[in-house]
N, C-alpha and C positions, 0 to 999 in steps of 0.2 A: 526517387531519386532521393539520397540522404542529403539533408541540408548541409552546407559546410560556410562557415564565414571567413573572412579575409584573416582573423585573428586566430585560426585554428592551431598555427604554429607557436602560440603564446604560451601554450600549455606545456607541463612536462609530465607526461602520462607513463604509468607502469601498468601493464595488464595484470589484472589478478586471476583469471581463469581463461579456459579456452573459448568460452561461449559468453562471458557477461563479466562485467566488472573492471574498474580501473582506479589505481590509486594516482591523485592528483599532488604532485609535490610544488611546494616553493609560491603557493597562494595563501593570502591571509584573506580569510573570510570576513573578518571583523574590520578590514581596512577598507580604503577608499579603491571600489572596483569600478573602473570606467566602462562604458558601453561594450567596446572591443572585447575585454575579457568576460564580461558576461555572456556575450555571443558565444564566444570560444567556449564557455562552460556548458551553454545550451547544446552545442553542437556535440561535444564529447558526452553529454548524458544522452543525446540521441544514438550515438554511435555504440556505447558501452553499457547503457540501462541503468547503470549504479554507479555513482563515484564516491570513492572513500577518500577521506582527508584527516591527516592527524595533527594532534598539537595546534588544536583552534582555541582561541580565547573570546567565544562568543557567549555573551550574557543574552538575557530575554530580550532584551531592546534591540540588539545586534541581530541576533537571528531573526526576529519577526522583520527587520529592514531587510536582511539578506532574501527571506523569502518572498518579499514583496517586489524584488527586482525581477521576478520570474512570473507573478502573476497575483489573482487575487485570493487572499488567505482565508480559510473557515475559520469558524468561531467554534470552539470546543462545546459540545451537545450537554456536558454535565458539568456541574459543580466540582471544583476541588478545594480541600481545606487549606492549602498551603497558602496563607493570606499574600505572598509575594506574587502570587498569580492574578490576584483580583483585577490588576489593571494591565493584565495581557492575556485577554480572552482568546487571543489567536495562539496561545501555548497550550498544548496537551503535556501533560507530565505522566510518565510511565514509571511508576514506583507503586510497589505492593505496599510500602508504608503509608503513602497517602490515603490509598483506599482503606487499609485497616483504620486509619484514625478517623476517616470521615464516616464509615460504614460498619466498622468494628469486624470486617472480614475482609480477605482479599478476593474478590468476586473474578477476578480473571482466572486467578489460580483454581477458583472452584467449578468455573465452568469448562476449564480445561478437562476436568475428570470426566466430563461427559462427552468427550470427542468419540464421534462414531467409528474412527478409524486413527491408526497412526499418524495419517497424512493429514488430518483434518485442521491442524494448526496451519497449513499453507494456505494463505489469503491473498487478494489484491485488496487494498484498503477500500473499505466501504462500497463493495461492489453491489451492495443491495439498493443503493441511491441510484436514480437515474440518471446522474451524471458524476460519476465517481470522479476522487481525485486525479488531477493531471499528474502531480508530483507530491513528493514528501521530503523534508530535510530533518532528521533526527541527529541530536547531538547527545554524547555522554558526558554527565557530571560525575557521577558516581558508579563504579563498577565493582564486581567480586574480583577477588584473585584468580579465579578460574569459572569458565562456564559462562553461560547466559549470552553466547554468540547468536549472530543472525544469518541466516540465508537467504539469497534471493534467486530465483530462476528466470531465465529468458524465455518468455512466451512465444516470440517469435521463432526462435531455434526450436521448439517443441513442435510449432505448426509445421515448421518445414521439415521436421524428421519424421512426420506421418507419411505414409504411403500415397500416392496420388489419388486413389479412389476416397480415401477416408478426407483428405482435403477437400475433395469436392463434396462428399457428403455434409461434413461440416460447416461449408461456405454458405449453405442455404439453412442452417439450424437456428432456432433462437433457444435460451435458456431463461429459468426463472431464478432469481437471488433473493436471498432473505438472510437477516443475520444469522439465525441460529441453523442454517440447513443441513451443517454438517455435525450437529451436537443432539445429544439424546436427553433434553432437558425434562424434569420430573416435575410436573406443576404441582403434585401433593407435597413435594420437597419444601420447606419452608425458604431455605435460601435460593433454591431454583425459581421459586415463586416471588420473591424479591427481585431477582433479575429480571425476570419477564415484566413484571411490573414496571421496573425502570425503563425497560425499552419502548412499553406503552402500546395502548390499542392502535395507534395510527401509525407501527413501525413501517419505514420503508421496505416495500418489495417492488424490485424492477425486471422487466424481462429485455435480456441484452442478446445481441448475436454472439453465436458460440464463436465465430471468429471475427475481431475487431480490425478493422483498417485504420492503422495510425494516421492521424490527421495531417501530421508535420511529414512523415518518412515516406508514407503509402506502403509500409511493411504490413503484412497480416500476422496476427497474433492469436493464440487460443486465448477466448476470453473466458474460461471457467476457472475455478479453483475449489478444493476441497471443502473449505470452510463455508462459503456462501452460496455456491451453487446448487439449488435444490432439485430441479428437474429439467429434461429438455422438453420443450412444448412440443405438444403434437404427438410423441412417443407413448405407448403403454407404459406403466411403472417398470416392468421387467426390462423392457428395451432401454428406456431412459437409464435406468440404474447400470445395466451392463456396458453402456456406451460412455456413461460418465465414469465409472471405472476405470475403463481402458483410457480416458483422455487425463484422468488425475494422475494415472501412472506414468503418462506421458510427460504431464509437465513438472513432475518431481523427480524425473531421472536425474541421477548425479551428475551425468556429463553436462546438463545444462545449467548448473548452478554454480554459486562461489558462497564461500562462508567467509565471515568477518568477525574477527575476534575484537571488542569493545577494548579502548583505553581511555582515562580522562580527557578530555579534549577531542576526542574522535568524531567525525561527522559521516553520516552517509546521506547520499542525495539520489534517490531513485525516479524513474519513470513509472508511475502506477499503470499506465495504459498499455504496457509492454512486459511488464514483471508481476510475479507473486512472491512473497517473501513469509519465513517462520521463524519466531524467536523461540530458539532452543529452551524447553521448559525443564532443562536438567539441574535446576536450582531450587525448584519449587519447594523440595521438601528439607532443604537446608536451613537451619535458624541462624539468625543474627546476619544473613548476607545482604547486603546493599547492593541496589541496582536501581539508579535514577537515570532516567533519559527523557529529552524533551523533544518534541515535536511542532513542527509547523506544516501545513497541508494545503496545498494549492488547487483552487477549485478547477475542476475539469469539465469539458462539453460532453454532450450526448455521443455514446458510441455509435457507429456506424458500421454495417457488415458489408461484405463484397457485393451483395445482391440491392444494396441501398438501405435495407432494414435499418431503422433507426430506434434505440432504445425508448421504451415507455414506462413510465411509472404506473404500477397497480395500485400503490398506496404510498403515503408518506410525501414530503416536499423535496425538492431539487436542493442541493447545497448552493448556499448563496441567497436562497428565496427571502432570507431575513435581512439582506443587507440593504443600505440605502440604492438608489438607482445609479448614482454617480460613482458606486463601488462594484458595479457588475461586473462578473469576470469576462476576460476576453475568451472568446470562441474558439476551439481546435489548436491552440499552440501553448507552450510555455513561451512567453513572450520574453 
């Protein structure tokens, strides 16, 4: 049963696509949001999977404050050279220029060259961690005059779109997730080697159910993605590859997706438990194009499958393991 607050009618929503996404009008995310409005936003997120807002005026502090209304935030795992971020460890800035300034190379653009297929960029944030994020809030500061859009796909619709025998098969399967599962990194290449060393020897690897039961709605979602899902546990390599190819085709079918064009002040808020997304790499080859976005990420719980299987870590530590006990995340929901 989909949760619904008494304040659900407080929002003005415009659906963005047939299966996923809604525009939210008339809400100032930097303003004073009372509890009924927060509840209405949470319900809209559960219903539409990703919410879009235009013309917002969030700075780093307001962005963090907004995210904390919905749960405990992660701390970014790597340093960023922009000094303004030093006092905002919850903010991850997505900007090729920051990486070039700090490392001398745009690492993300480089490892996109190692995609194993055209679908590899589709991912669920940090699904290689045993407790992937529950949700993320991304805001645009500087955007190019064209390109750099982001797409999301509805993993619940993708599951529902499978035939009954395939749904039954997937309900009992588990899969291993790792950071570079969908990439063909070359250890002898010096840039690839630097990227692999940055990830570290104890990089998180997790086994998740192939079908995740959403902890708040009870919906079943295909919890696989081309970027991070390495193999189906218990199948031969040939069987695993064939099944994953079928499932990756399913989760990236255009009818389950929505595409969002960024503008300065735009905000996207998505449920990471029931979606995957792709940042279109169509501007990587253009010189002088700026795209600066900032993200806060809400810590999630352990995925659970229809058969009760609960995700387990093969290596690495859970999100939030470095936080004080009084900041421990709330289990099972975007609060």
